ROLOSE-699768 format. One record per residue (C-alpha): residue in one letter; z, y, x. Coordinates in steps of 0.001 Angstrom, whole numbers, plus 524288, in hexadecimal, padded with zeros to 5 digits. Each point is the difference from the previous one (the first is absolute). Layout:
<sites>
AZYX ...
</sites>
This chain:
<sites>
XF37984E924A7C83 X7F3F67F890803DC X7F5198049180914 X7F74F801387F4D0 X809EF809607F93C X800C28078E80C19 X7F27B803BB7FFF0 X7FF7F802847F187 X7FE2D80DC67FA83 X8068F805DF7F419 X7F58E7FE8B7F7FC X7F4FA7F65C7FF27 X7F5F980B507FFFB X805E58047A80D3B X7FDCC7F4698069B X7F7A18002D80D19 X7F1907FD7E7FFB5 X7FE137F10D8022C X7F86E802C380C68 X803108076080D45 X7F4548070480550 X801AE803C880F94 X7F4D28093F80318 X7F86A7FCEB80C99 X7F24C802DA806D2 X7F5277F6D57FA3B X7F9C0800FA80CE5 X80B087F7D88051C X7F7ED7F3C97F9B7 X80CF67F98A7FB8F X805E27FFC97F283 X80DDB7FA2D7FFF8 X805C97FAB17F3A0 X80E2A7FA707FDD0 X7FE5B7F69B7F29A X80FD57FD12800B5 X8051980E3580463 X80AB9801FD7F6B4 X80C1B7F9B27F6CB X7FEC1809B47F64F X800F07FDDF7F221 X7FE3E80A4C7F5D2 X80BC8802337F6BD X7F9937F9CB7F2F4 X7FEE87F3678074E X80DA0800408033B X805167F74680BAA X7F70E7F5557FBA8 X80C707F7BB7FE10 X803937FE8A80E1C X80A7A8037B80812 X7FF7C80A8480AD9 X7FEF07F41880A54 X7F3907FB307FAFA X7F9C480DAC801DF X802AC7FF0880F5B X7F8D17F4248011B X7F1E87FDA580271 X7FDF67FC817F2F1 X8002880DD77FB5C X7F7A88069D80BF6 X7FB937FD8180D2B X80BAC8051780959 X7FB498090480988 X7F2677FFC27FD09 X7FEDF80DB87FB56 X808188064A809CC X7F5A87F8A880A00 X7F559805A67F6F9 X8050580E9C7FFC3 X801D77FF5580F56 X7F1917F980802BF X7FA7D80A217F811 X8049B80B6C8064D X7FD0D7FA1380D23 X7F26B7FD4A7FD45 X7FE2B80CA17F4AE X7FB0B7F6027F84E X800B2800527F006 X80AD17F67E7F939 X801617FAAC7F37C X80D277F9587FB7D X807457FB737F47C X80BF0806377F99D X802927F5867F75C X805FE7F24B80378 X7F79D7F41E7FFDB X809627FA567F577 X7F9B1808A97F655 X7F2187FBDC803DA X7FA467FBBC80BB0 X7F430808A68034F X7FD537F61380A98 X7FAA77F6C77F637 X7F56F7FDB47F8B6 X80013803E87F15B X7FF187F2057FB3C X808DA7F9D180C18 X80BDF7FA287F86C X808DE8063280A92 X7FCDF80E837FB86 X80D90801627F8D0 X809507F6B580600 X80A4E7FA637F68D X805897F7E080B6C X7FF25802CF80DA2 X8078D7F93080A82 X808D67FA597F959 X8031680CDE7F77E X7FE68800687F19A X7FB2180C897FC0B X8054A8032C7F187 X7F81F80B1D7FED9 X7F2797F94D801B6 X804F07F2807F802 X7F9F58042C7F264 X7F4F6807DC8058A X7F4147FED97F71A X7F2B38027380297 X8009180D8F7F9A1 X80AE68045780A7E X7F87A7FAC6809FC X7F4F58094D7FC27 X8089C80B357FFEE X806A77FD2C80D0E X7F0F77FDCA805EF X7FC2580EA57F959 X80BF98064F8047C X803747FA9E80E1C X7F3807F6CF80395 X7F6AA808987FC35 X803C080CBA80610 X801AE7F9AB80C72 X7F26F7F8B07FED9 X7FA2F80CE27FCBC X804CA8080180B83 X7FB4D7F6158099C X7F283800AC7F8D5 X800ED80E1C80005 X801B48004280FAF X7F5867F70C8026D X7F74F807EE7F866 X8034580CF180830 X7FEDF7F90C80D30 X7F3417FA337FD99 X7FB6080CAA7FAA7 X802FF806EF80C4C X7F8DB7F56980720 X80C757F8F6804D0 X800DC7F2797FA2C X80E177FC3F800F1 X805C57F38380708 X80B737FC517F653 X80D287FC278058A X80AD07FB3F7F874 X80ED07FF6380455 X806B77F53C7FA73 X80DE67F9EB80563 X8053B7F1C97FEC0 X80E0E7F92180101 X8044D7F93E80BD2 X8035C7F3AF7F8C3 X7F8627F9B97F3AC X805997F6327F82E X809CB7FC2F80AC9 X7F5537FFD380AE0 X800CF80A5980B4C X7F39C806E6801B9 X7FBFA8007180ED0 X7F57980BCB7FEFE X804D180D5B80319 X7F2988050E7F8F9 X7F4837F9DB7F907 X7F1EE8050E7FE0E X7FB357FB9E7F27F X7EF5D7FFBC7FE01 X7F68C7F9A57F82B X7F2A97FFB380657 X7FF7380C4D805E4 X805D17FF4380D5F X7FA0F80DE18063D X80E6E805AF7FF2A X807AA7F2BB7FF01 X7FCCF7FA3C80D27 X8002280C0180814 X80E598017C7FA35 X803497F1AF80344 X7FAC0800E980CCB X8068480D69803E6 X80D717FA947FA58 X7FF3B7F256805E6 X7FE0D807C480DE3 X80E5E805DD7FD92 X809AB7F8168079A X80A247F8EB7F638 X7F9538026D7F3B2 X7FE037F3F87F789 X7F36C803A77F7BF X7FC187F8CA7F464 X7F01D7FF107FCD6 X7FFC27FFA87F118 X80F037FCDF800BD X809A18003F7F81F X7F620800A17F618 X7F1207FFFF7FE4A X7F81480B9C7FF91 X7F6567F9C37F534 X80729804067F2F0 X7F613801DC7F5E5 X801CD80DB57F8D0 X809638050D80963 X7FFC980EE08052B X7F7577FB7580A43 X7F7D47F8007F956 X7FDDD80A657F5A8 X7FEEC80C6F80835 X7F9367F9C780DCB X7FB367F2A97FE8E X7F7B1803037F3F8 X7F92480CE9805A4 X800617FA3280E2B X8092B80A2B80733 X8063D7FA9C80B84 X80E387FBFB7FE6E X80D407F96780389 X80C6C7FD397F933 X80BE28010B80971 X80C747F8EC7FCEA X80C69803A78099F X80D1C7F7397FF1D X809698080B7F8AA X80B6F80012807E9 X7F76E806AC80AE2 X7FCF880CC97F7F0 X80CB98005F7F704 X803A480B148094D X7F97380C5780218 X7FF657FE4180ECC X7F9967F1C37FC8E X7F642806987F780 X7FD2F80A98808FF X7FDBF7F57880B26 X7F56F7F87F7F804 X7F9D280B677FAF4 X7FD058046E80E30 X7FC317F2B6803C8 X7F5547FEF17F50A X7FC6680E5F8018E X7FD9B7FBF080EB6 X7F6517F4C37FAA3 X7FABB806A77F300 X7FB5780C8C8075A X7F5697FB2080902 X7FA2B7F7037F3FE X8003C80AAF7F78E X7F71E8089A80AE8 X7F5687F6B67FE69 X7F953804057F534 X7F55F7F51B8001E X80AF07F5977FF41 X80389806B47F17C X7F2B97FEF17FAC1 X7FEEA7F9347F252 X7FCF77F1F780276 X802D27F6597F644 X805837F30B80673 X802657F7C57F395 X80D467FB147FC00 X807927F2E080197 X807048029F7F267 X7F7BB7F6AC7F990 X802737F530808CD X80EAA8016F80017 X7FEF7801427F114 X7F9857F24D7FFCD X808657FA2780883 X80BD3805047F905 
</sites>
């Protein structure tokens, strides 16, 4: 039985909502997001033609990220929003016109269920999965703003220890575009911890046009940071709790500084990246 089958319900109508919402205090000053929390696929999409083993890999979800997000939300009493669908269906951390929105080939794995996806099916998946997640984030931001507590947007991801044969040396990375209000203090706090190898915009660059932070934080001038933790460090419950405790310790004093969270537009490096590409 594939991992996706294990998460299915008997009927498509009984599938869980595509978004998990963890309640929290608006005055916490933080909104936590987990774009790749689940490897679930609803019954009518089958297993996308993939064997069970592929749903246990990073191509289906960010291993450990959901556990860190939930624990962090509990420790900070902060609201959190997590996806309940696999990134193999559609990637909510991509712009709507991004060619990798629906992956046909992912880290060496051909995805048969996506091979012949046409524009009509892409739009159906956007409406069914992508839009509800987007709407939930927008709604949470509106509520926080209305209550007078502009939220810092913090997203939690994880990455593979090895990529295309190259061992990644970092234990953790902080990704950011042009707004350093949260990124720099987080980087400094992590770098002060003995034994940690910390990536500044590693293993990826945080300037990605149309991604979750670009859509919901950069454009509106909300403070933000994208956390990337190496998967082998948070694959266990103990590891996830350890990293959630570490980030709770770093984020709590930042969130307490209301002036740090006042909306301010810092621009973006995404256009420059697109020109380079």
